[in-house]
N, C-alpha and C positions, 0 to 999 in steps of 0.2 A: 436166218430170215424169218424165224418163227414170229407170228404176230404181225407181220408186215402185210398190209392189204395189197390189192393189185396195183394201185397207184404207187405205193411204196416200193414194190418190186420193180416197176418200170423206172422209177427215179433212180434206184440203186443200180440197175442194169445200165442206165444212161451214164452214170458216173464211171462205172467200170469200163464200158465200151469207149467212152470219150477218152479216158486215160490211156487206153491201148492205142487208139488212133493218134493221140498227141505224141505218144512215144514213137510210133512208126512214121508219122508224116509231119510232126511238128504242129504247133497250135495254128499257125497261119496256113498250113497245108491241109487242114481239116475243116470241113463245113458242117453246119447243123444237119444238112441232108445226109452227110456221111454217118453222123452219129445216129440219126433216126433210123437209117437203113440197117445199121449194125444192131440196133436194139430190136428192130422188126416192127416199128411203128411209123406212122405218117408224121410229117413235120408239125402239123397243128397239135398232135399229142405231145410231141417234144416240148413245144412252147407252153403247154399247160404246166410243165415242171420247171422249166428254166426260161427266163426272159431272153437270153442270148447265149452265144457260145462263150462269151467272157464270164457270164454268171456261173456256168458250169466249171470253168477253170478256177474261178474264185473259190468255189466250194471245195474243189480238189486241193488247192493250195492250203486252205484253212484246215483241212483234215490233217495236214502235216504241221503247219505253223502254230496253230493254237495249242495243241498238246505239247509241242516242243517248247513254247514259251512257258507253259506251266512247269515243265520239267526243269528248265534252267532256273526259274524263280525258286522252285523247291530246293534245288541244289545250293543256291546262294543263301537260303535261310536255314539250311540244315546245321545241326550241331555236330560238326566233324571238321577235320583239317581240310584245307583247300584241295590238296592233292586227292584225298579220298572222295571229296565231293565232285571234283572234275572227272575222276574215273567213273563214279557212279552215274553221273549225268551222261557221259559219252556211251557207257554200256547200255543204259536204258533207252537213250535216244536212238541209237543205231538199231537196236532190236525192234523198237516200235516202228521205225521206218520200214524195216524189212517185213513186218507183219501187216502193213497196210494192205487192204484188199485191192487197192488201185495200183496201176502201173505208173509209178512216179518218175520214170526215166525221162519223160518228155515235159515235165512241169517247169523245169528251170533251164531248159536248153535254148529257148528263144528269148528275145528281149521283151518278154511279155509283161514283166513287172514295171515297165515304163508306160504301159497303157493307162490312160486316165481313170478307167473304171477299176483298176487294181491298186490304187494308192494305199488302201488299207493293208493289203497283203504286202506291199513293198515296205510299208512302215513296220509291220510286224517282223519281217525278215531283218531289217536293220536293227530293230530293238533286240532281237535274238542274238545278232552278232555282237552288239554292244554289251549285253549281259554276259556273253561268253568271255569277252575280253576282260570284263570286271572280275570274273572268277579266276582267270589266269593271273590278273594283277594281284589278287589276294594271295595266290600261291607264291608269286615272286616276293611280295612284301613279307611273307612269313618265312622266307628262306627255303621253303620246300621245293620250289621250282627254280631253275637257273634264271639268271637275269637275261631275258630275251625280249625282243620286240613283240608286244602282245598282239598287234595286228597281224604279224607274220604267223603266229601260232593259230590265230582265228582263221586266217586264210588257208592254212595247212589243214585244219580240221574240216573246213568246208570242202576242200579238195578231196579229202578222204571220204566224206559223206557222199559226194557226187560219184566217186568211184564205186562205193558200195551200191548206190542206186543203179549205176550203169551195169554192174555185173548181175543184177537181179534177173536179167534175161539170159544169163549163161546157163548151160546145162552140163553138169548138175549145178544148181544154185547152192552156195554155201548156206549151212544152217544159220538162222538168225542169231541165236545165242552165241554160237561159236565165232561168227564174224564180228559181232558186237564186242565180245571180249577181246578179240584180236586188235580191233581199232582202239579201244580204250587202253590196252596195254601198250600199243605202239606209241600213242601220244605221250603217255606218262613215261615210258622208257626214254623218250627223246627229250623230255623237259625236266625230269626229276633231278634235283641237285645230288641226290644219292640214289642211283638206280637200284641198289641192292635192297631198297625198301619196297620194291614193287610187289613181292609176294604178300607182305603184310597189308599194303594198301589195297590190293585186290580182295583180300579177305574182308577188310573193313568196308570196302565198297559194296561187296555182296550183301553184308549185313544191313548196310544203310539202304540200298535199293530195295531189299525185301521189305523193309518197314514202309517205304513209300508205296508199295503195292498192296499193303494191307487195307481192307475196306474200312477199318476203324481208325485209320490215320487221320491227322488233322486235315481240314479242307485245304485244297490248293488255292493259290492266289487266283483271282479272276483273270480272264483273258483281257487283252487290250481292247479298249472301247473305241 
């Protein structure tokens, strides 16, 4: 929080407390008054930072969706085999979700993405799903992955991510890197045409994702407009 002024601190705390309340009570079961009380401010102060409860949820969703879109686009453009790129994407994506400062367990539990004010977030999620199936399609076309319905694989990946998010509240919570690697390995073990390649793919994936994280790497594609 270094360099963040009082208003920035309040806004950051509002995001954190709202995410906790959404996880515990659901979006529809949480009021702006609840969030303001959790932060320790009056409602007028809350409205200086966020126009509505939906606005705070949109920012929380984008904290996940926008970086995830950049990660899957980077994976699609990377110079590596599809299986390596899929593993690297899953590994970095799960680790990033587990490192978010917000409690993301309540963000996708309600039918909130059907709300008119969240159409941008709904579009981003659908695009992320589409790009994931595109990467799986590339793996099948290359012969690296088994011939399997890509929508099924995408739904399975989503289910794993939701389970990872759900277990964030467990005690003790699994280490982000360990759980991320387990998820990536699980998906590749289930979809590889030759599962014995997994150790080599894991090593190549680690090399690839480390290049993505270097500050001197090429700029990522811009987020969805």
